[in-house]
PANUNU-449481 format. One record per atom (N, C-alpha, C): residue number from 1; x negated, y negated, z negated; atom name. Coordinates in pm, 1 decimal. Each point is the difference from the previous one (the first is absolute). Layout:
N
<atom NUM,<X,Y,Z>,CA>
...
***
This chain:
131
<atom 1,<-5544.6,1663.3,70.2>,N>
<atom 1,<50.7,-51.1,125.2>,CA>
<atom 1,<57.3,115.3,80.3>,C>
<atom 2,<116.7,-20.1,57.5>,N>
<atom 2,<68.9,102.8,76.1>,CA>
<atom 2,<-42.4,-7.5,146.4>,C>
<atom 3,<-58.1,110.3,49.7>,N>
<atom 3,<-43.9,2.9,139.2>,CA>
<atom 3,<87.9,90.3,84.5>,C>
<atom 4,<106.6,53.7,-56.7>,N>
<atom 4,<90.7,87.1,72.3>,CA>
<atom 4,<82.9,-83.2,99.0>,C>
<atom 5,<-12.9,27.5,131.8>,N>
<atom 5,<73.8,-80.1,98.7>,CA>
<atom 5,<151.6,19.2,-9.9>,C>
<atom 6,<45.1,118.2,-43.7>,N>
<atom 6,<144.0,22.5,-14.2>,CA>
<atom 6,<58.6,-88.4,-110.2>,C>
<atom 7,<-71.8,-15.3,-110.2>,N>
<atom 7,<46.2,-83.8,-110.8>,CA>
<atom 7,<6.1,-146.4,43.7>,C>
<atom 8,<-97.4,-45.5,75.1>,N>
<atom 8,<-1.6,-137.0,50.0>,CA>
<atom 8,<118.3,-24.4,92.7>,C>
<atom 9,<32.0,97.0,84.4>,N>
<atom 9,<113.1,-11.8,91.5>,CA>
<atom 9,<130.9,-8.9,-77.1>,C>
<atom 10,<15.5,81.4,-106.5>,N>
<atom 10,<121.7,-5.3,-81.5>,CA>
<atom 10,<15.9,-135.0,-68.5>,C>
<atom 11,<-110.7,-55.9,-48.9>,N>
<atom 11,<6.5,-131.3,-63.3>,CA>
<atom 11,<37.8,-107.7,101.7>,C>
<atom 12,<-55.2,10.0,120.5>,N>
<atom 12,<35.6,-95.0,105.0>,CA>
<atom 12,<147.2,12.5,37.0>,C>
<atom 13,<51.7,123.1,5.6>,N>
<atom 13,<141.5,21.6,31.5>,CA>
<atom 13,<89.5,-61.4,-107.7>,C>
<atom 14,<-37.1,18.2,-124.8>,N>
<atom 14,<78.3,-58.7,-109.4>,CA>
<atom 14,<1.4,-151.8,8.5>,C>
<atom 15,<-116.4,-57.6,25.4>,N>
<atom 15,<-8.5,-145.8,11.1>,CA>
<atom 15,<83.3,-49.7,117.6>,C>
<atom 16,<-1.6,72.8,109.5>,N>
<atom 16,<79.4,-38.0,117.8>,CA>
<atom 16,<149.3,8.3,-30.0>,C>
<atom 17,<44.1,106.1,-68.2>,N>
<atom 17,<141.9,13.9,-35.5>,CA>
<atom 17,<42.9,-110.2,-95.7>,C>
<atom 18,<-87.7,-34.3,-95.8>,N>
<atom 18,<30.8,-106.6,-94.4>,CA>
<atom 18,<16.0,-133.2,73.0>,C>
<atom 19,<-88.2,-30.0,93.5>,N>
<atom 19,<10.4,-127.1,72.3>,CA>
<atom 19,<123.8,-1.8,89.3>,C>
<atom 20,<39.1,115.9,55.8>,N>
<atom 20,<123.3,6.1,79.1>,CA>
<atom 20,<123.0,-24.8,-86.8>,C>
<atom 21,<2.8,57.6,-121.8>,N>
<atom 21,<112.1,-23.3,-92.2>,CA>
<atom 21,<8.7,-146.9,-37.5>,C>
<atom 22,<-114.8,-62.2,-28.3>,N>
<atom 22,<-1.2,-140.8,-35.4>,CA>
<atom 22,<47.9,-86.3,116.3>,C>
<atom 23,<-37.3,36.3,121.9>,N>
<atom 23,<44.1,-75.6,116.5>,CA>
<atom 23,<151.0,12.9,19.2>,C>
<atom 24,<54.3,121.3,-21.6>,N>
<atom 24,<145.3,19.0,11.9>,CA>
<atom 24,<73.6,-81.5,-105.4>,C>
<atom 25,<-50.9,-1.4,-123.0>,N>
<atom 25,<63.2,-78.1,-106.3>,CA>
<atom 25,<-5.8,-148.9,31.2>,C>
<atom 26,<-113.2,-45.9,50.7>,N>
<atom 26,<-14.2,-141.7,32.9>,CA>
<atom 26,<95.7,-39.0,111.5>,C>
<atom 27,<17.0,89.5,99.2>,N>
<atom 27,<93.0,-29.2,108.7>,CA>
<atom 27,<143.9,-0.7,-49.8>,C>
<atom 28,<32.4,87.8,-91.6>,N>
<atom 28,<137.0,11.6,-48.9>,CA>
<atom 28,<34.1,-110.1,-98.5>,C>
<atom 29,<-89.5,-29.6,-93.7>,N>
<atom 29,<32.0,-91.2,-109.3>,CA>
<atom 29,<-72.4,-133.4,5.6>,C>
<atom 30,<-80.1,-22.3,97.4>,N>
<atom 30,<-76.0,-124.3,6.8>,CA>
<atom 30,<-142.2,23.6,-46.3>,C>
<atom 31,<-76.6,-104.8,-7.8>,N>
<atom 31,<-141.6,9.6,-32.2>,CA>
<atom 31,<-19.4,65.2,-135.9>,C>
<atom 32,<-82.3,100.6,-5.0>,N>
<atom 32,<-35.0,64.9,-125.3>,CA>
<atom 32,<96.0,108.5,-43.2>,C>
<atom 33,<123.7,-7.2,40.6>,N>
<atom 33,<96.0,103.2,-36.0>,CA>
<atom 33,<38.5,1.8,-146.1>,C>
<atom 34,<-37.6,-102.1,-75.8>,N>
<atom 34,<32.9,-2.5,-141.3>,CA>
<atom 34,<138.3,-56.8,-23.9>,C>
<atom 35,<34.7,-8.2,-124.8>,N>
<atom 35,<131.9,-48.5,-37.5>,CA>
<atom 35,<-10.1,-142.1,-54.0>,C>
<atom 36,<87.0,-85.9,48.1>,N>
<atom 36,<5.4,-136.9,-50.5>,CA>
<atom 36,<82.7,-6.3,-127.5>,C>
<atom 37,<86.0,99.2,-20.0>,N>
<atom 37,<90.4,-0.5,-115.2>,CA>
<atom 37,<-76.3,-2.0,-131.8>,C>
<atom 38,<-108.9,71.7,-8.9>,N>
<atom 38,<-78.1,3.8,-123.3>,CA>
<atom 38,<-55.5,-136.5,-37.0>,C>
<atom 39,<-51.6,-72.8,98.3>,N>
<atom 39,<-53.8,-133.3,-26.1>,CA>
<atom 39,<107.8,-98.2,-42.1>,C>
<atom 40,<113.3,3.9,70.4>,N>
<atom 40,<110.7,-89.6,-35.8>,CA>
<atom 40,<50.4,33.3,-140.3>,C>
<atom 41,<8.9,128.8,-31.3>,N>
<atom 41,<46.3,41.5,-131.9>,CA>
<atom 41,<-94.2,-50.7,-109.8>,C>
<atom 42,<-130.5,12.7,20.6>,N>
<atom 42,<-96.0,-46.0,-101.3>,CA>
<atom 42,<4.2,-151.5,-17.9>,C>
<atom 43,<14.5,-73.5,110.6>,N>
<atom 43,<12.4,-145.7,-10.5>,CA>
<atom 43,<126.2,-35.0,-79.0>,C>
<atom 44,<110.0,69.6,30.9>,N>
<atom 44,<124.6,-23.6,-72.3>,CA>
<atom 44,<-10.9,31.0,-147.8>,C>
<atom 45,<-67.2,110.4,-33.2>,N>
<atom 45,<-19.7,32.9,-141.6>,CA>
<atom 45,<-82.0,-107.1,-70.7>,C>
<atom 46,<-100.1,-51.6,68.8>,N>
<atom 46,<-79.4,-107.6,-57.8>,CA>
<atom 46,<83.8,-123.7,-27.1>,C>
<atom 47,<89.9,-32.1,93.5>,N>
<atom 47,<86.9,-115.6,-19.6>,CA>
<atom 47,<97.1,23.0,-115.6>,C>
<atom 48,<49.7,123.6,-12.6>,N>
<atom 48,<88.5,31.2,-112.4>,CA>
<atom 48,<-74.1,-10.5,-132.9>,C>
<atom 49,<-125.6,42.2,-1.4>,N>
<atom 49,<-78.4,-9.4,-122.5>,CA>
<atom 49,<-21.7,-146.2,-39.7>,C>
<atom 50,<-19.3,-86.3,100.2>,N>
<atom 50,<-18.9,-142.5,-29.1>,CA>
<atom 50,<127.9,-66.5,-49.1>,C>
<atom 51,<113.1,38.0,58.4>,N>
<atom 51,<126.4,-66.7,-33.4>,CA>
<atom 51,<73.9,67.1,-114.4>,C>
<atom 52,<-24.7,129.5,-22.4>,N>
<atom 52,<71.1,73.2,-103.5>,CA>
<atom 52,<142.9,36.8,38.5>,C>
<atom 53,<35.2,-13.2,127.3>,N>
<atom 53,<135.5,25.7,48.2>,CA>
<atom 53,<9.2,143.1,53.0>,C>
<atom 54,<-17.5,97.5,-89.1>,N>
<atom 54,<-8.5,139.9,41.8>,CA>
<atom 54,<132.0,52.4,52.9>,C>
<atom 55,<109.0,-25.9,-71.1>,N>
<atom 55,<129.8,44.9,50.8>,CA>
<atom 55,<84.3,-122.7,25.4>,C>
<atom 56,<54.0,-16.2,112.3>,N>
<atom 56,<8.3,86.0,117.9>,CA>
<atom 56,<-106.3,-30.0,104.9>,C>
<atom 57,<-106.1,-70.4,-38.9>,N>
<atom 57,<-105.4,-34.3,95.5>,CA>
<atom 57,<-63.2,120.4,67.0>,C>
<atom 58,<-6.8,112.3,-71.1>,N>
<atom 58,<-59.8,120.3,58.8>,CA>
<atom 58,<78.6,45.7,122.3>,C>
<atom 59,<130.5,-28.8,2.5>,N>
<atom 59,<81.0,37.9,115.9>,CA>
<atom 59,<-40.5,-81.0,123.0>,C>
<atom 60,<-31.5,-127.2,-19.5>,N>
<atom 60,<-48.8,-80.7,111.9>,CA>
<atom 60,<-135.1,49.4,49.4>,C>
<atom 61,<-85.0,40.6,-91.4>,N>
<atom 61,<-132.3,50.2,38.4>,CA>
<atom 61,<13.0,129.0,80.9>,C>
<atom 62,<84.0,91.5,-46.2>,N>
<atom 62,<20.9,124.9,72.9>,CA>
<atom 62,<59.2,-28.5,137.5>,C>
<atom 63,<97.5,-89.6,4.9>,N>
<atom 63,<60.9,-35.2,127.9>,CA>
<atom 63,<-98.4,-64.8,95.3>,C>
<atom 64,<-82.5,-88.6,-50.3>,N>
<atom 64,<-98.8,-67.4,84.5>,CA>
<atom 64,<-103.2,98.4,52.7>,C>
<atom 65,<-46.5,91.6,-84.4>,N>
<atom 65,<-99.0,99.0,44.2>,CA>
<atom 65,<59.6,93.2,105.5>,C>
<atom 66,<121.0,47.2,-23.4>,N>
<atom 66,<64.5,88.2,97.0>,CA>
<atom 66,<26.5,-72.1,131.0>,C>
<atom 67,<48.6,-123.3,-8.4>,N>
<atom 67,<29.7,-77.6,120.1>,CA>
<atom 67,<-127.5,-32.1,78.0>,C>
<atom 68,<-108.4,-29.1,-69.4>,N>
<atom 68,<-125.9,-30.1,69.1>,CA>
<atom 68,<-48.4,120.4,80.4>,C>
<atom 69,<11.2,117.9,-57.5>,N>
<atom 69,<-43.8,120.4,71.0>,CA>
<atom 69,<89.1,26.6,121.7>,C>
<atom 70,<130.9,-15.4,-16.5>,N>
<atom 70,<91.0,20.4,112.4>,CA>
<atom 70,<-25.2,-102.6,110.2>,C>
<atom 71,<-22.2,-125.6,-37.5>,N>
<atom 71,<-26.4,-104.6,99.1>,CA>
<atom 71,<-130.7,26.3,74.2>,C>
<atom 72,<-100.2,48.3,-71.8>,N>
<atom 72,<-128.8,29.8,64.9>,CA>
<atom 72,<15.1,111.2,102.7>,C>
<atom 73,<91.9,90.7,-23.8>,N>
<atom 73,<24.3,110.0,94.3>,CA>
<atom 73,<94.8,-39.9,112.2>,C>
<atom 74,<43.6,-126.2,1.3>,N>
<atom 74,<85.0,-48.5,106.9>,CA>
<atom 74,<148.5,16.2,-25.6>,C>
<atom 75,<39.6,41.4,-117.7>,N>
<atom 75,<140.5,19.8,-33.4>,CA>
<atom 75,<50.1,-123.1,-76.7>,C>
<atom 76,<13.3,-110.0,73.2>,N>
<atom 76,<30.0,-128.4,-62.8>,CA>
<atom 76,<140.4,-1.3,-59.3>,C>
<atom 77,<98.1,55.4,70.1>,N>
<atom 77,<136.7,0.4,-51.8>,CA>
<atom 77,<8.7,82.0,-128.1>,C>
<atom 78,<-65.3,114.4,-2.7>,N>
<atom 78,<-0.9,83.4,-120.8>,CA>
<atom 78,<-73.4,-71.3,-112.8>,C>
<atom 79,<-106.4,-73.9,33.3>,N>
<atom 79,<-73.7,-74.8,-101.8>,CA>
<atom 79,<88.3,-108.0,-61.4>,C>
<atom 80,<72.4,-72.6,84.0>,N>
<atom 80,<88.0,-105.7,-51.0>,CA>
<atom 80,<110.7,59.2,-87.1>,C>
<atom 81,<59.1,110.4,45.7>,N>
<atom 81,<106.6,63.3,-78.2>,CA>
<atom 81,<-52.2,51.2,-133.5>,C>
<atom 82,<-119.1,56.0,-0.1>,N>
<atom 82,<-59.8,50.1,-123.5>,CA>
<atom 82,<-24.4,-113.4,-98.5>,C>
<atom 83,<-58.5,-108.8,48.2>,N>
<atom 83,<-28.3,-110.4,-90.9>,CA>
<atom 83,<128.6,-63.0,-53.3>,C>
<atom 84,<99.0,-18.2,87.3>,N>
<atom 84,<127.0,-58.5,-44.7>,CA>
<atom 84,<65.5,90.6,-103.8>,C>
<atom 85,<-5.4,131.2,22.2>,N>
<atom 85,<58.0,93.2,-96.3>,CA>
<atom 85,<-66.2,-8.6,-136.4>,C>
<atom 86,<-132.5,-6.4,-1.7>,N>
<atom 86,<-70.6,-10.3,-127.3>,CA>
<atom 86,<15.0,-138.8,-62.3>,C>
<atom 87,<7.6,-104.9,82.3>,N>
<atom 87,<16.3,-136.0,-52.2>,CA>
<atom 87,<140.0,-21.6,-55.5>,C>
<atom 88,<97.0,78.0,45.1>,N>
<atom 88,<137.4,-14.5,-50.0>,CA>
<atom 88,<9.6,36.0,-148.0>,C>
<atom 89,<-87.2,85.3,-46.8>,N>
<atom 89,<5.0,41.9,-140.9>,CA>
<atom 89,<-30.3,-117.0,-93.7>,C>
<atom 90,<-111.4,-73.4,16.0>,N>
<atom 90,<-23.2,-114.3,-89.0>,CA>
<atom 90,<104.3,-110.3,17.7>,C>
<atom 91,<46.2,-20.0,124.6>,N>
<atom 91,<102.2,-101.9,22.6>,CA>
<atom 91,<128.6,38.7,-72.2>,C>
<atom 92,<38.0,126.6,10.7>,N>
<atom 92,<119.3,47.4,-69.6>,CA>
<atom 92,<-12.5,-13.0,-150.5>,C>
<atom 93,<-115.8,31.4,-52.6>,N>
<atom 93,<-22.4,-12.7,-144.0>,CA>
<atom 93,<9.3,-145.8,-43.1>,C>
<atom 94,<-55.3,-91.1,79.6>,N>
<atom 94,<8.7,-142.7,-32.8>,CA>
<atom 94,<145.0,-47.7,3.4>,C>
<atom 95,<76.3,47.6,97.1>,N>
<atom 95,<141.5,-38.2,6.6>,CA>
<atom 95,<78.2,53.3,-120.2>,C>
<atom 96,<-25.4,125.6,-36.2>,N>
<atom 96,<67.9,58.1,-116.2>,CA>
<atom 96,<-34.2,-77.5,-126.8>,C>
<atom 97,<-124.5,-41.8,-12.4>,N>
<atom 97,<-41.0,-76.1,-118.0>,CA>
<atom 97,<65.1,-138.3,-1.1>,C>
<atom 98,<15.4,-60.0,118.1>,N>
<atom 98,<57.2,-134.1,8.5>,CA>
<atom 98,<148.2,-1.2,-36.1>,C>
<atom 99,<71.3,108.6,29.6>,N>
<atom 99,<143.8,2.2,-31.2>,CA>
<atom 99,<29.5,87.1,-122.4>,C>
<atom 100,<-104.4,31.2,-76.2>,N>
<atom 100,<11.0,73.2,-126.4>,CA>
<atom 100,<65.2,137.0,12.6>,C>
<atom 101,<-36.8,75.2,103.5>,N>
<atom 101,<45.3,138.9,13.0>,CA>
<atom 101,<-99.5,86.2,-77.8>,C>
<atom 102,<47.9,90.6,-84.9>,N>
<atom 102,<-93.7,83.7,-76.7>,CA>
<atom 102,<-79.4,92.1,92.6>,C>
<atom 103,<-130.8,-3.5,-11.1>,N>
<atom 103,<-87.6,75.0,88.4>,CA>
<atom 103,<12.9,151.1,-18.9>,C>
<atom 104,<10.2,46.4,-121.1>,N>
<atom 104,<-7.1,143.5,-26.0>,CA>
<atom 104,<104.3,81.0,76.9>,C>
<atom 105,<128.2,-23.1,-13.7>,N>
<atom 105,<93.5,86.1,73.9>,CA>
<atom 105,<-0.6,-27.2,150.8>,C>
<atom 106,<-7.7,-126.5,39.4>,N>
<atom 106,<4.7,-32.6,142.7>,CA>
<atom 106,<-127.4,45.8,69.8>,C>
<atom 107,<-112.6,-28.5,-58.8>,N>
<atom 107,<-127.6,40.0,60.3>,CA>
<atom 107,<-14.0,150.0,9.7>,C>
<atom 108,<40.8,69.8,-104.5>,N>
<atom 108,<-7.2,146.4,4.9>,CA>
<atom 108,<89.1,54.7,110.3>,C>
<atom 109,<119.8,-54.4,13.3>,N>
<atom 109,<91.6,45.2,105.3>,CA>
<atom 109,<-58.7,-26.3,138.3>,C>
<atom 110,<-58.2,-117.4,19.5>,N>
<atom 110,<-58.3,-34.2,130.0>,CA>
<atom 110,<-115.8,94.4,33.1>,C>
<atom 111,<-87.1,25.8,-96.3>,N>
<atom 111,<-112.7,90.4,24.8>,CA>
<atom 111,<47.8,142.0,30.0>,C>
<atom 112,<101.0,47.2,-73.1>,N>
<atom 112,<54.5,133.7,25.4>,CA>
<atom 112,<62.5,5.6,139.3>,C>
<atom 113,<73.3,-104.6,38.0>,N>
<atom 113,<62.1,-3.6,132.3>,CA>
<atom 113,<-105.0,-0.6,110.5>,C>
<atom 114,<-104.9,-79.7,-16.4>,N>
<atom 114,<-107.3,-1.7,100.1>,CA>
<atom 114,<-68.1,136.3,11.0>,C>
<atom 115,<-21.5,65.6,-113.3>,N>
<atom 115,<-60.3,133.3,2.4>,CA>
<atom 115,<88.4,101.0,70.2>,C>
<atom 116,<130.5,-6.4,-25.3>,N>
<atom 116,<92.8,92.7,66.9>,CA>
<atom 116,<5.5,-24.6,150.2>,C>
<atom 117,<-2.7,-126.1,40.3>,N>
<atom 117,<-1.7,-32.0,142.9>,CA>
<atom 117,<-127.0,53.5,64.3>,C>
<atom 118,<-112.6,-17.7,-66.2>,N>
<atom 118,<-127.4,50.6,52.3>,CA>
<atom 118,<1.8,151.6,12.4>,C>
<atom 119,<52.6,67.6,-102.4>,N>
<atom 119,<9.4,146.4,6.5>,CA>
<atom 119,<93.2,44.7,111.6>,C>
<atom 120,<111.8,-68.9,15.7>,N>
<atom 120,<95.4,37.1,104.3>,CA>
<atom 120,<-61.6,-15.1,138.7>,C>
<atom 121,<-76.7,-105.7,20.7>,N>
<atom 121,<-65.7,-19.2,130.5>,CA>
<atom 121,<-105.0,107.1,25.9>,C>
<atom 122,<-66.7,43.6,-103.9>,N>
<atom 122,<-104.2,101.4,15.5>,CA>
<atom 122,<59.6,136.7,26.8>,C>
<atom 123,<106.7,33.7,-71.8>,N>
<atom 123,<59.6,133.2,10.2>,CA>
<atom 123,<87.9,12.5,123.4>,C>
<atom 124,<81.7,-101.3,29.1>,N>
<atom 124,<92.5,7.1,112.5>,CA>
<atom 124,<-76.0,-20.9,130.3>,C>
<atom 125,<19.0,89.6,96.7>,N>
<atom 125,<-66.0,-18.1,129.2>,CA>
<atom 125,<59.0,-121.2,73.6>,C>
<atom 126,<-84.5,-82.8,53.2>,N>
<atom 126,<45.4,-120.3,68.5>,CA>
<atom 126,<30.0,28.6,145.8>,C>
<atom 127,<107.3,-55.0,47.7>,N>
<atom 127,<30.4,7.3,141.5>,CA>
<atom 127,<49.7,132.5,51.0>,C>
<atom 128,<46.5,86.4,-85.1>,N>
<atom 128,<53.6,126.9,49.1>,CA>
<atom 128,<136.5,-22.8,63.3>,C>
<atom 129,<26.9,63.9,111.0>,N>
<atom 129,<130.0,-19.3,64.3>,CA>
<atom 129,<112.1,60.0,-84.6>,C>
<atom 130,<111.1,-73.4,-7.9>,N>
<atom 130,<117.0,45.4,-74.1>,CA>
<atom 130,<83.9,89.4,89.9>,C>
<atom 131,<53.4,108.9,-56.5>,N>
<atom 131,<86.6,88.5,77.9>,CA>
<atom 131,<143.1,-17.3,-38.7>,C>
***
């Protein structure tokens, strides 16, 4: 048993700092400060396992998990845009299949284009004034 008062004070300080961090997280992210995205993702994976619709169903699951987390943080417009963006992939694939467009060249081009757009947004500074 530790009878050193300095050690007891340090343990109390650590516990106090931990509870302050948890309170800040709860205030910022809601009760508990955890992520809702993980739960939505696991539920979605379970549904995919039951239905066997892995591709492009995984895109809907990723979109739903991302959108749920954004919505929980109060970013409803970003959540809607995220889900619509991810839902467009299975819809596009269904349309291509319905009109007999070959998936391999078109799908590869679309994925490459989306990747390039994402890279361009990341690399290019947004909102810089033009001279």
